[in-house]
N, C-alpha and C positions, 0 to 999 in steps of 0.2 A: 506495498500499500503507498503511494507516494504522499509526503509529511508537504504541506504545503503553508506557506506564511500571507493571509493577505493584511496588506500595508496600505491603507487610504483611510483618510479621516473623516468620510461619511459613512454615516454608522449606517442610515439606511442601504448604501452600497456594499457596507459588510456582510448584513442579515442577506443579503437578495443573494451573495455571491456564495456566501454558507447552505443557507436551503437549494439554492440549485447543484452543489457537489454532494450534497448530500441524500440526491437524487441516484448517483452513481459509486459505489462503495470503494471502489479502486482508488479514488481520490479521497483525502480526509486532510482540511485544515487543523493542524493542530497547533497554532495562534492567531491574532489580532495583535496588528497596532495601529500609532494613530500619529506618529512622528517617525522623524528618523531618527533620533536619539533611542528609541525603542527597539527600532526598525537595530540599529548597530547593535544592541545588546544582544537581543535575542538572536540572530544569527551568530556574534562570538560564545554565547552559548553551549550549541548544540547545534549537531548537522540540519541544514533541510532543503531538501530538494528540489521545490522551485519557490521563487518567490511572484506571489501577485504584487506589481509594486505601481502603485498611482504617481506618473510620472512629476502633476504636479505638487507631492508632497514638500518638494523644499525648490524652490528657484523653480524658474519657466520653459524649461525646457529635460529638467529631469537627469544632462550629463553627467554631474558629477557627483546623484546620486548613481547612479550607475556603474560609475567607476570606481565607488567607494561601495559597492555591495561587492562587486568583481573581487576587488582586494582583499575584504575580510574572506570574504567566503568561494576563494576561486568556483569550488567544484559546484554552489549552487546556482543553478538557471534563474534568470527572471524575464520572465512574461509581464513588459510595459503595456498600460492601461492609458490613452489618454481619453480628454474627449473631444466630440468631433472637429470645434473648430482649432486644434493645436497642431492641424497633421503638418503646414509648413515648417512644425520644428521638430517632427521625427526625427528625419534624418541625422541629427545633430546625435540624439539618444542611442540609434542603433550601432553610427560609428564607435559610440562609447561601451561598448558591449553586451546590447539585449541579445537576447537567443528569440524573441518573439515580441509583436506588440497588431497590440489590437484595437480598437476604439470600445468605450464605453457604453456604449449604445450599442453593441454590436446582439445578434440574437446567443441563446444560448449553445447553439447548435457548435458556431463561432468559437465559442468560449473550449467546450470541452474539445473542438476539433487542434486548437491551438493547446491546451494542455497536453492533450498527448502525444503531440508532435514532438515540444520539445522535453516532456520526460522520456521519450524514444530517444533523444541524440539530434535532432532534427531541429529546422529553422524556421518559423513562419510571419509572414505578414498581413496582416488583415487582408481584408478587398479591396475595401473601401480605400485603404491607404496606400495601399501596393496598386491602387487605377490611379490613384490619384499622384504618385510618381512618377509612374510610367507616363500620364499624358503629358506632367511636365517635362520628363526626359526628351519626348518627343516632339514638343514643341521648342524646345531647346529654351525655354523660357528661364530668364536673368534672375539671379538670387534678389533677394527682398534684401533693403539696406540693413534689417537687423541681421542677417546672416552673416552680415561681416565683423559682427562683433564678437570678441571672446565669448567665453561662458562668463568672467566675474562680470565684464561690462553688460550684455544681456541680464544678466543677474541684479544690478544696479540698475538699467534698465526698467526693469518690470515694476520695481518696486519706488522707484521715484510716480511713474507713471500709474501705481497705486495711491501715490498721493504719500509716500512713508517719507519721512524727515532724515537729512541730512542725521541727524544724530542720531537716530534710528537705526538707520539702514547701517555707521560704522560701528553699534552696537551689534547688532545681529552674526556680522562678519568679521567681526574684530578687528577693524581696521580701525585710521585718522578720519573724523568726516575732510580732515583735508583731501585726503586721499580718495574719497567718495565723488568729491568737488571734479578733480584731477582724471577720473572712471568717467563724470558726467560731462566734463568738458569733452574730454578724446573722443566717446561715442555717440555726440550730435555732431561733433566735425566728419565723422566714418559718415554716419548717415544724411549730414548736409540736409542737419533743420538749424535752427538757430537759435530756440529756446525748448521752457519748459511743459507752453502750449500746444507746443508742433509736435511736440515728444509723447504728448499726452493722447491729440486729433490721430497721431500715427498710430497708437497701440488701439484707439477705437476701430479705426477703419480696416484694418486688420487681425479686430477680433481676437485681440490678446488680452484682454480682460473678462475674467468671467463673474 
């Protein structure tokens, strides 16, 4: 029986996953976590076969979180979960080491398929995500401005767009307010934006704020 850890801050979503997996006796979640701290602590305590990981659990892309999980538990497979409006950023998480990725609103058959594929040592990309990536590649769609940002810059971009103050961002990321300001100036320049208002408008247009 496969041991599964569900890492998601949404209580109703976790309940739904547990109810669904209860129908399949070969899959048995052993635990749930709602934040990064508990995720890391749980993975450090005992071996887990598969993590169902909400990529929005920390930061806008999940890139750093995926790398952290792979570092702590290299033998643990990761099935990334994203909201329907996060497809543009899934490439970063895939490159970081995801074994599979699906949208949260997928049907139960696709969820079970993804789990089975990953457990058997294969990879899986959800149908909607794969189609979106294929279309972008076929049309040779140019990268969006926020794709030029580093992982840290994108994280700060996301926090600023959400209305977080520099002091709060600095505290959360264990950096100085001056460093936050420097990152802000750099990311605005990379994206061709003039000010915070432009940044917020961009985030809204790209549906980056849930």
